[in-house]
VOTI-67612 format. One line per 5 residues: for each residue z, y, x of C-alpha. Coordinates in pm, 1 decimal. Layout:
# residues N
Z:Y:X | ...
# end
This chain:
# residues 80
22029.8:8714.2:12192.7 | 21834.6:8431.0:12376.0 | 21447.1:8457.0:12378.2 | 21253.4:8115.5:12306.5 | 20912.9:8047.5:12313.5
20706.4:7911.0:11975.4 | 20358.7:7820.9:11960.8 | 20122.4:7917.1:11655.0 | 19828.3:7660.6:11590.5 | 19608.6:7958.8:11572.1
19721.9:8210.4:11815.5 | 19924.7:8024.5:12053.7 | 20233.3:8079.6:12242.1 | 20490.6:8392.7:12182.8 | 20825.2:8437.3:12263.8
21089.0:8581.6:11989.9 | 21448.4:8603.5:11966.0 | 21701.3:8349.6:11778.1 | 22055.7:8335.5:11728.1 | 22185.8:7997.8:11951.7
22258.7:7865.3:11586.4 | 21897.1:7912.1:11477.0 | 21705.4:7780.7:11802.3 | 21555.4:7488.0:11595.3 | 21401.1:7699.9:11315.1
21045.2:7818.4:11314.3 | 20972.6:8164.0:11359.2 | 20689.0:8347.6:11176.5 | 20387.8:8426.8:11447.2 | 20361.5:8789.6:11513.0
19962.6:8801.7:11426.2 | 19936.1:8572.1:11121.7 | 20298.3:8544.5:11010.0 | 20272.3:8159.4:10976.3 | 20601.2:7961.8:11068.4
20569.3:7834.0:11421.4 | 20776.5:7541.3:11573.3 | 20973.1:7613.6:11878.3 | 20771.4:7512.7:12208.2 | 21049.1:7301.1:12367.2
20902.0:7300.1:12726.9 | 21118.7:7608.7:12844.3 | 21463.4:7705.7:12873.6 | 21563.8:8017.3:12681.2 | 21595.1:8329.8:12860.4
21918.9:8507.5:12831.3 | 21909.3:8852.1:12947.7 | 22222.5:9088.3:12978.9 | 22294.8:9456.7:12960.9 | 22447.3:9518.9:13285.2
22307.5:9250.2:13541.8 | 22524.6:9241.5:13860.6 | 22373.2:9205.9:14214.2 | 22414.9:8879.3:14370.8 | 22683.2:8813.0:14609.6
22496.9:8830.1:14912.7 | 22294.9:9159.9:14792.0 | 22455.5:9528.1:14880.7 | 22538.6:9730.6:14602.5 | 22940.7:9677.8:14562.1
23154.0:9964.2:14566.4 | 23032.7:10253.0:14805.3 | 22714.0:10046.5:14927.4 | 22963.1:9749.7:15063.4 | 22854.7:9403.2:15047.7
23002.7:9174.9:14760.6 | 23212.4:8909.5:14907.9 | 23234.2:8526.6:14804.4 | 23545.5:8361.0:14690.8 | 23752.7:8207.1:14950.9
23682.2:7854.7:15014.4 | 23269.2:7908.6:14922.8 | 23039.8:7696.7:15098.6 | 22701.0:7857.1:15058.9 | 22470.2:7868.4:15335.4
22559.1:8258.9:15392.5 | 22913.9:8168.3:15440.0 | 22904.0:7866.7:15657.6 | 22608.4:8009.8:15870.3 | 22766.1:8131.9:16216.2
# end
């Protein structure tokens, strides 16, 4: 579930989880419980339960480096 930032007029910014369907709905401030509007300055943060290492980091099977897909044109694959 994404985490969004909300701004309480009294206590400032706080983060709360909300479904993507309810992203526009105000959330109650954890301090004063007043409904607070979403702060639209930042993008939602989405976390995963099992993050995977990036392709150029080690940590693949048996410590091998993970490979990019054939035809990848990133700087790691094109530098010689």
